[in-house]
N, C-alpha and C positions, 0 to 999 in steps of 0.2 A: 325366354324367361323374363317375367316382369321384374321391376325394381325391387319389390318387397321380397320376392322369392330369391333374388340374387343376394340381397342382404343376409337372408337367413342361411344361404349356402356359404357365404363368407364367414358368418359367425360359427357355423358347424366346423369349418376348416381350422378354426383356432384351437380346437381340442377342448380339454377339460380345464376351463379357466376358473380361478378363484381369486378373491380379494383377501390377501394375507399380509402379515408382517414377517419378513424374512430377517433373521439375525445371524451374524457370523461372530464366532468367538475364537480368537487366535491366541495360542500360547506365546508368552513372552517370558523367557527364563530370567530370573532375577539374581542368579549367582554367578553366571559366566555366559559368554556367548556360545551359541550352538556349536560353532566349529571347534570349540575346546572341549565339548562333551563327547564321551564315548557313545556309540550307537545305543547300547543298552540303557544308559542313563537318559538319553533323549527320549527313548521310547517310554520309559517309566514316567517321566514328567508329562509327556503328551497324554498318556492314559489317565494319570491323576487329574490333569486339567480338564480333559473331556468328560470324565465321570462327574466331577463337581459341577461343570457347566450343565450337563444333562439333568442332574439332580435339581439344581436351581430352576432351570427352565420348566421342569415338570411341576414345580410348586405353583407356577403361574399359568398352567394349562398349555405350556409349550410342547411341541412334538419334535423329537430329534429327526431331522431329515437324513443326515449322514455324518459320519466321521471321516475326515480325510487327513490322515497323519495327525498333526497337532492342531487341526482346525475342526471345530464343530459347527454345523449349520442347523438351525432350528426354525420352526414356523410357529407363529402365534396368530390368534384370531384378530387381535388388535395391537397397535403399536404401543399402547400403554403397558401391556404385558411384556412386550419385548424390551421396553425401557426399564421396567422394574427388575426384570431378570438380570439385565446387564449391570444395573446399579448394585443389586444384592451380591452378584458374583464378585465384583471389585471389592465391595465392603468385606465380604467373608474372607477373601484372600488376604486382605490387609489385617483384619482382626485376628485371624488364626495364624498369622505370620508364616504363611506357606512359602515353599522354596521356588515358587514361580509367580508370574503375574499374567494377566490377560489383557487383551485389547478387544474391543467389540464395536460393531456397527449394526444398525437395524434400519430397515426401510419398509414402508408399507406401499403396496401397489397390486395391480392385477398380474397374476402369474399363471402359467400353464402347467398343469400337473402331468407328469410323465410317470406311467406305471411301469417301472423297470426294476424288478427285484425290490419292490417296495415303492414308496412315493418319492419322487424328485420333482423339482420345479425349475422352470426356466422363465426368463422375462426380464424386463427393464429393472424391476425392483431387486432382482438377484444380482444383476450386473452392477447397479449403483452400490449395493451393499458391499460387493467384492472390492470395488474401487475405493470406497470409503475406508475399508479395513486396511488397505495398503498404506493409507496416509495416517492411520491412527498411531499414537505413541503408547508406550506401556501405561496401563491403567486408564486409558482414555476411551470414552464412549462417544461415537459420532453418529449423526443422522442427517438427513437432508431436510430441506425446507417444507416440502409438502407433508412429510411425516410429522415434523415439529408442529405444524399448524393443527394437525389432528389431536396432538397431545396437549396443547396449550390450555384448553378449558379445564383440564384435570390437574394442572400443575399446582394450583392453590391448595389442593387437597393433600399434597405431599410436600410439606415445608422443609423436609429433610434434604431435598434436592435443589440444585441450582442449574441454570442453563445459560448459554451465551451463543451469540453468532460469531463464528470464527472467520469466515471469509468465503469468497467464491473461488472454487478450484476447477480448473479445466482438466477433466478426466478423460483419458483415452477411451474412445468408443461410446462415451456417454455425453460429453459436452460440458458446459459450465454448470456446476452444481453448487448452490449455496449450502454451506456446511455449518452445522450447529453441534455444540458439545453439551452433554448433560453430565452431572457429577453429583456425588454425595457432598453436601455442604461442608461437613466436618473434614473431608479429605481434600477438597478443593479441586480446581481444574488442573489439567496437564499444562505443559509449557504453552506460551502464548501463540507461537507460530507453528502451523502444521508443517512438518518437514517432509521432504520427498522420502519415499521408502528406501531403506538400505538393506540389501540382501545380507542376511546374517550367516547363511550357510550355503556353500556351493552345491550341496546335495540335500535339499529339504526332504523331510519324511513324506514319502508318497505324494508328490505334488499333484494338485487337482488337475484333471484333464478337462479340456473343453473350455476352460476359463483363461483367457489371455492374461498373462502376467503384466501388471502395470509397470512400465519402465519409466524411470525418471526422465523427463524431457525438459529442455530449457524452457523456463516460464515465458509466456507471451506477455510482454511488458506493455501496460497501458500508460504510455508516456508521451509528452509532446515531442514533435519531430526534432526540435532543437536540443533535446535532452538525451535522445537515444544514444547508447554507447557506440563509439566508433564513428559518429557522424562528423567529427571535426578533427580527424587525425592529420596533423601537419608536422613537418620537420621542426625540431627544436634545435636552434643553432648553438646554444650554450647549455651544457649538461646540468649545470646548477639550477637553471630555470626548469629543466625537466623534473628535478627533484621537488621544486616548489609546486609544480603542477600536480605531481603525484600526491603531495600532501594536501592540496586544496580541492582536487577534483573528486566529486562524489563517486563512490565505488559502485560496482554492479550490484553487490549485495544490498547496498543502501537503496539503490534505484528499485530493486525488486521489492523491498519493504514499502517504499512509497507507492509503487504500482499496486501492490496487494491492498494497502490501506485505501487507496483511491477507489479500487474496485468495490471494496466493502462499503465505502461511503456512497458510491453510486447506487449500489444495490439497496441500501437502506433508504436513501432519499427518493428512489423510484416510487416508494410507497407513501410519500408525503403528499397524499391527495388533499388533505385538509388545508395545507399551506400552499397548494397549487404549484409545487416544484415541477418544472417541465424539462429542464436540462441541467446538467452538471458539467463543469469544465475546469481544467487547470487554469491558473492565472499567476501573476506576479513574477518574482525573480526566478523561481523554479521553472515556470513555463517558458521564460525567455532564455533558458539554458545558461544563465550566468551565476547561479547559486553555487557557493563553495561550502566545504566542510569547516566546522561542524554545521550540519543542516539546520537551517532556521525553519520556522513554521511554513508549510507549503500552502499557498493560497488556493482556495477552491471557490468558484462562482456557482451559486445555486440560483438559477434563473426561474423566477416565479411569474405566473401570468394569471392573477385572480380575475374573476368576473368584474366587469365595469362597476365601479362604485364600492367594491368590497376590499380595496387595498387598505392595509392597516399601517399605523405609524411604525417607525423603526423600532422603538423599544418593545412594542407588542409583537412585532414580527420576530425579533430575536428571542423573546420569551416562548413563542410558538415553536421555533426551531429547537430550543433547549428542551422543552417538554417532550417534543416528538422524539428526539435522540435518546433521552432518558428512558422513554417508554419502549422504543424499538431496539435499543442496544444497551440493556441494563448492565451496569458495571463499568461502562466506558467513562473515562475521565473527561469531563466537560468544563471548559473555561469560558466564561462570558465576559465580553467587553462592550464598549459603547457602539461599535459598528460591525462586530463579527462574533462568531461562536467558534471557540477552539475545541477540538477533540483530539484525543491521542489514540491512534490505532497502529498496531504492529510496531510500537516504539517510535512512531513518527507523529509529530504534531501537525494537524491540519487546521487552517483558519478558514471557516466557511463564511463567505461574504454574500449576503442576499442581494440579488439584482431584481429590481421590480420592472416589469414590462407594462407600460400603460399607453393607451391610445390617446394621442394628443393631435387634434385636428385631423383625425382619420389616419394618422400615421403612428406606428409603434415608437415609443420613446423609452430609453433605458434610464433607470435611476439607481443610484447606489447610496448607502448611508454616508452622511457627511463625516468628515474627519472628527468633528466634535461629537458626533452622534446626535440622535434626537430627531433628525429630519432627513428626507430624501433630497438628493441633488441630481440633476440631469448629467449623465456621464456615460461614455462608452468604455466599459472596463477592459475591453479587448484591444483598445488602441495601442497600448505599449507593446503587446505581443505582435500586432500587425506591423508596428514600426520596426521591431527587432528583426523580423523575417526579411524585410527590405534591407536593413543595415547589414545583415550577414551576406545577402546576395551581392550587395554593393562592395563590401570591404573584403570579402573572401573568407576562406576557411580558418584563417589564423585569428579572425576577429574575436570569436568567443573564447578560445583559450587565452588570448592576450588579456581579455577582460577579466578572466579569473585571476591572472597575475595581479592586476590592479586591485581586484577585490581583496586579495591577500594583504596588500598594503593597507587598504581601507580598514579591514578587520583589525589590523595590528596598530593602526595609528589614529583613525578617525571614523569609528563605527557609527557615529551620529549622522554621517553624510548619507543622504538618500541614495538607494541603489540605482534607481532609474536616472537620477541626476548624473551619477558617475558614468553610466552607460552612454547617455546622450553626449556628455563631455568627450568621452573617448571616440564617439562617432565623428564629432567635429574635428578632433585631432587627426583621426584616420583619413579625413578628407584633405588634410594638409601634408601629411607625411605617411610613408609606408610603415605600418606597424607589424613587424614579424616577431617571432619568438626568440628574441635576442636581447642582450643587455643594451645594445645600441638603441633598440626601439624603446626599452624602458626609460633610458635617458631622454630620448626625444619626447616621450609622453610627458615627463615631468617638466621639461623645458617649455613645451607648448602650453601645458596646463597653467604653469606659473605666468607665462606671458598673457594668456587670455584673462587670467584673474586680475592682473595688474592693469591691463588695458581697459577692462570693463568695470565701471564704478556702479553699475546697476545690473539687474538680472538680464541675461542675454540668451538663455537656452530655452527655446519654445517647448511647451508641454504638449506631446502628441495627443493626449487624451482630454485636454482642456483648452479649447480655442481662446486666443487672445490672453494667454497667461504663460508664466515662465516656471519651469521646474525648479530653478535655483533661487526663486524669490525668498524662500525661507532662510537662505544664507544671508542675503543682503538686507532683509528686513529685521534681522536680529543682530545687534552689535556684538554680543558675546560669541554667537556662532560664527559670524564673519571674522572676528579676531582670531578665534581658535583655528579655523580652517586656514586662514592666511598664514599663521605661524607654522602650522604643520606642513603646508605646501612649500613654504620658503625653506624650511629645514630639510624637507625631503628632496627638493631640487638641489640643494647644496650637497647632500649625500650622494645623489645620483651623479652630479658633476665630478665629485671626487672618485666615486666608484668607476665611472667610465674612463677617467684619466689613467688610473692604475690598471684597469683592464686592458686598455690600448697599449700600455707600456709593458704588459706581460707580467705585472706584479699581482699574481692571482691571490696571494695571501692577504695583501692590504685591500685589494678590491673586494674580496669576499667579506671582510670586516664591515665595509660600508653597505654592501647589499644586505647583510644580516640586520643592520640597523633599520633598513627600509622594510624588510619583509618579516622581521620578527621570528616567531617560532615556526613559520612555514618554511624557512630555509634551514636545511640540515647541513652538518659538516662544517 
């Protein structure tokens, strides 16, 4: 059999294939949960829901494929019809104040028709639609990226609707799916974050066969190695310090929000062809694993590699990023500054820092915006993260959690001090004394920090990302900053001396009073 004949043979084996939009409409009761409803009540709501869904679909040329309990599956010739049917169904339920709500998903793709007591369909579009519906909330309409791209040319003709990119979801059996939401503008979007599906009834009405139920799985977190939960579990010798760590350590839920926001940004910036974005990476305090609550903006590096001679100035580059984000993610809050672009996604603020790759003497050179903005300066923005990995390896697993304790003191007393400065200072101290998670170590840190500050009348902490410069230069070059930090460090050392004295004497109450002054609201009890 020649190649062409073999191709035709394979094609015929696919069966009756069609290019269709598949839509799922699922009942969401608005008066009480399904498990609280009698069987007859549930059945009547399901019938009413499916009848209305079938009526609306018919108005847009849709064909009912099947009813499965409280779920209706329909097929449309185009995704535009599937979208309009979904929008009208949600609007009618709201306008007529019906006793139920719906959730829907629609996907366009190639499906295989199965003639079995009527027409049924199988294929990737059906699977994606089923998974999307599992993640939809009441009154929410979801679709995937390929379907959304088909609809975009027609959106301007329907100014009653709005759309937004929600995020990339890893769906069982399907993989990573970029998810979009469409809605009637007057009704607005559903909640910001897609939640994992919650089973409302232990015995759903006639559950569909052949479609594997999506089970909530632990999310795969896109996080730097130093940030992953459980990566720095070490014994805490004093229980009160454990309480401080609980108060300042970023929770798993917050990490999931950061991870989802980061995924979304990566997905959006992947398409930034006009501004030549090649890579996206975490950076800054978060990437180094030393950020504490409340979460500050998470730094993101967007590495650009424009053709030779086409690099733009910093202000123009930032304007390009701002325009691109506004175009690709409408409705996203965007904050512009001299050297970065801030965006808020999933409740987390991200600071996008452009990194320019340019060939200098046939070697790639990295440039970042200057602190003042306006021009590029040569710098390796990954140097602090590379330094931190070595510091953790050298100082052991207690180094990062101890740093978070010191960050709690910093937030409470001297938030103007540079984060990397404090981390490098702690590394120097850790090379002189053993820093465990104890009040003894807290005291030793303040004693050594005070000693180093009084012994050095000029900058002394080398900057890992800037050769021949010092990270603490900003303190010594500004009389006011130097005076403020000197006073705070002196007072804090005095508190630590008193605290450890009473701690050693077993006077927990008096010792606690001094530790509270050091750590502020991070220390409970």
